[in-house]
N, C-alpha and C positions, 0 to 999 in steps of 0.2 A: 504494500500500500504506500510505502514511503516514496516510490518512484512516480506516483501520480502527480499531475499538475495541481497547483493550488486551486485553480478554478474547478477542476474535477472533484477535488476533496470538498470544496465549498458546496457544490451542488449535492454531493452525497450527504453532507452534514445537514443541509436544508431538508433532505428527505428523511431525516431522523437518525442518520448513522453517527452514533456517538464516537466510534473509533476514528472516523474522519475528523471530528472535532478535536479529539486528542492529538492526532497527528499535526493538525494546523496549530493547535495550542503549543505543542512542544517546539514546533519550528519557529514560531513568532514570539514566544514568551519573553525571551531576553531582549530582543529588539524593541518590542512594544514597551516593556518596563523602562528601558533606558531612554526611549523616546519620550514617554510620559514624564519621566524623572527630570528631563531637561526643562519641562514646563513647571512642574510642581516643586522640584527641589526637595522632595519629601518622600521617603519610602512608603509610608502608610497611604498617602494620597495617590501615589503612583500605582500601588496595588489596587486601590479602589477604582481607579480609572480603568485598569486592565480588566478587572472583574466586570465593570459596566460595559466595556467594549464587547467582551465575549457574550455577555447576557443579551445585548442588543442583537448581535449576530445570530446567536442560537434561537432567540425568540422571534426572529424575522422582522425586527423593527427597523432594520436597515437592509438594503438590497444591493448586491454586487452586480454590476452590469459590465460584461466583458467588452462591450463596444466602447466604453468610456475609459478604459485603461487597464493597468495591471492590478491584480489582487493585492500585491504588496503596497502599492500607492494608495489604494482604496482603504486598506486597513490602517495605514498610517494616518490618513486623513480623519478617519473615525476616531482614532486615538487622540489626535490633536484636538479635535472638537470636544471630546469627552474631558480632556485635561483642562481646556479653557473653561468648560462648564463647571468643572470641579473647583477651579480657582475662583470663579464668580460666586459659587455657593459658599466657599470658605471666606470670601471677602465680606459676605453678609453676616457671618458669625461675629459675635462680639470679640474684640481683640483684647489681649492681655496687655496692660500698660507696662512699659519698661520701668523698673524701679530705679530710683536714683540712689547712688552709693557715694557717700562722701561728697555730696553736692554735684556729682557729675554722672554721666552715663557710662556704662560698661562699653568700651570701644568695640570689642568684637561683635556685640549685639547690635550696636549702631551701624557698623559696617555691613553686617548681614541684612539689616533692614534696608539700607541703601541699595545693596546689591539686588535684593528681591524687588524693590520698587523699580530699579532700572530694568531688570529682566521682565517685569510686568509691562513696562512701557514698550519694550521691544516686541513682546508677544502681541500687544494691542496693535502696534504699528504693522506688524507682519499680517495680522488679520485684515488690515485695510488694503493690502496689496491685491492686485488682480490674482485670480486663482492660479494661473500658470506661474506667476512670480512667487506666490506663496509656496507652491510645490517645489520650485527650485531652491528657495531659501531653506526649506525643510530638509531637502535631500542633501544639500551641501553642509549645512551647519548643525542640524539636529540629528540626521541619520549618519552623517559623516562619510557620505559617498564621495569618491573622486569625480572630477569632471568627466573622465573617460567612462566611469561606471554609469553616470547619469546619461551620457550620450548613448551607451548601449541599452540602458533600461528604457529610455524614451524614444529610441530609434531615431535620433537626430544626429546630424554631423557635429563633431566636437567643436568646431568654430562657432556654430549656432548656439550650442550650449554655453560656451564662454561668453558670447555676446549677451545672451539672455540673463545669465547670472550677473554680469556687470550691470545691466539695466535694472535688474531687480534690486541689487545693492544700492544703486543710485536712487531709486524710488524710495527705498526704505530709509536711506540717509535723509532724503528730502522730508519725509514724514516726521522723522525724529527731530530734525532741525526746526521744523514748524512748531513742534510741541514745546521747545525750549524758549521760544519767544513769548 
């Protein structure tokens, strides 16, 4: 069963084949966790995101369409959306105030808060990009694929991939610069 395509396993799983679900889960578990963790920066939240993703897929609340792209891109998009939803839910939760010590803040905590705010701003800006730009940013920076791997995965010439990545980065930079003003 391990030699079957992701698409074939997906369709078997949608027909109720739990073994196909297990194969897909084993194949994508680490990738999805690390991808979700780049958004959440938290093991517990990342695990919740992954559980939500697999529940949505198993229960048929999301549908994979082979005409729209690869299974791996589709499942990463679902994971990204679930991670962003999770972060929005967490934002609505009451936050714990940082305690003052000796009249000042604990610097590592303050640095962590600033890093998370910056990461949140970047994630928000990425979500405002065009879908094809979002996908490229995700593949390069969140999934860690090389430009050649992206070229192969999207079936595009390497030069086109490089140009599109550069355009996506410029668009992202423009969005982030606009927020600073």
